[in-house]
C-alpha positions as CSV (number, residue, x, y, z in Angstrom):
1,M,0.0,0.0,0.0
2,R,1.4,3.4,-1.0
3,Q,1.7,6.2,1.5
4,A,-0.6,8.4,-0.6
5,D,-3.4,5.8,-0.3
6,Q,-3.2,5.7,3.5
7,K,-5.7,8.0,5.3
8,K,-4.0,10.7,7.3
9,S,-4.8,10.4,11.0
10,A,-4.6,13.2,13.5
11,V,-1.6,13.3,15.8
12,L,-3.9,14.2,18.7
13,D,-7.7,13.4,18.8
14,L,-9.4,16.5,20.2
15,S,-12.9,15.7,19.0
16,K,-14.1,14.9,22.5
17,H,-13.1,18.4,23.6
18,V,-14.9,20.4,21.0
19,D,-17.1,23.1,22.6
20,Q,-15.3,22.7,25.9
21,R,-12.7,25.0,27.5
22,V,-9.1,24.0,26.9
23,R,-5.8,25.5,28.0
24,V,-3.1,25.8,25.4
25,K,0.6,26.5,25.9
26,F,2.9,27.7,23.1
27,T,6.6,27.6,22.4
28,G,8.0,30.7,24.0
29,G,5.8,30.5,27.1
30,R,2.5,32.1,26.1
31,E,-0.7,30.5,27.5
32,V,-4.3,31.0,26.5
33,E,-7.6,29.5,27.5
34,G,-10.7,29.3,25.4
35,K,-13.5,27.2,24.0
36,L,-12.3,24.8,21.4
37,K,-14.3,25.3,18.2
38,G,-12.2,23.4,15.7
39,F,-9.0,21.7,14.8
40,D,-7.2,19.8,12.0
41,T,-4.7,17.0,11.7
42,L,-1.8,19.4,12.2
43,V,-3.2,20.6,15.5
44,N,-4.1,24.0,14.2
45,L,-6.8,25.2,16.7
46,V,-9.7,27.6,16.6
47,L,-10.5,29.0,20.1
48,D,-13.5,31.2,21.0
49,E,-13.9,33.4,24.1
50,C,-10.2,33.2,24.5
51,V,-8.2,34.7,27.3
52,E,-4.4,35.1,27.4
53,Y,-2.6,34.8,30.7
54,M,0.0,37.6,30.9
55,R,3.6,36.7,31.8
56,D,5.9,38.4,34.3
57,V,8.3,40.9,32.7
58,D,11.3,39.6,34.6
59,D,10.6,35.9,34.1
60,P,8.8,35.1,30.8
61,Y,7.9,31.6,32.0
62,K,6.1,32.9,35.1
63,L,2.4,33.9,34.8
64,T,0.9,36.8,36.6
65,D,-2.8,37.3,37.7
66,E,-3.3,39.7,34.8
67,K,-5.4,38.5,31.8
68,R,-6.2,39.9,28.4
69,Q,-9.4,39.2,26.4
70,L,-8.6,38.0,22.8
71,G,-12.0,36.7,21.6
72,L,-11.8,34.3,18.6
73,I,-8.3,33.2,17.6
74,V,-6.6,30.7,15.3
75,C,-3.6,28.9,16.8
76,R,-0.9,27.6,14.5
77,G,-0.2,23.9,15.2
78,T,3.6,24.3,14.9
79,A,3.6,26.6,17.9
80,V,1.4,24.5,20.2
81,T,3.2,22.5,22.8
82,L,0.4,21.5,25.2
83,V,-3.4,21.2,25.0
84,C,-5.3,20.2,28.1
85,P,-9.0,20.4,29.2
86,C,-9.8,22.9,31.9
87,D,-12.3,20.6,33.6
88,G,-10.5,18.7,36.3
89,M,-7.4,20.9,36.1
90,M,-6.0,22.4,39.3
91,E,-2.7,24.0,40.3
92,I,-0.8,22.2,43.1
93,A,2.3,23.2,45.0
94,N,5.6,22.1,43.5
95,P,6.8,19.0,45.6
96,F,10.4,19.4,44.4
97,L,10.7,23.0,45.5
98,Q,13.4,23.5,48.2
99,Q,12.0,25.4,51.2
């Protein structure tokens, strides 16, 4: 069977998360949260009611409490590093942090 005849399958199956809120992290440290409206096999995403979590000026990988409303956005799949559902997600203390 030739490669052209094979059906392309998605790297990540996000169909069960359509119309649910997801959190997306990008290369470079940016993070957004929004309602997943669509995706393709390359993990290009369409998010609605999107909010960006602003980063600290001194440490670009540290988030602040400040948020920015973005609305409807298209996320390029090559920049996406993490997609996770917001339901059931909670922040915990770092167990490896030296006190």
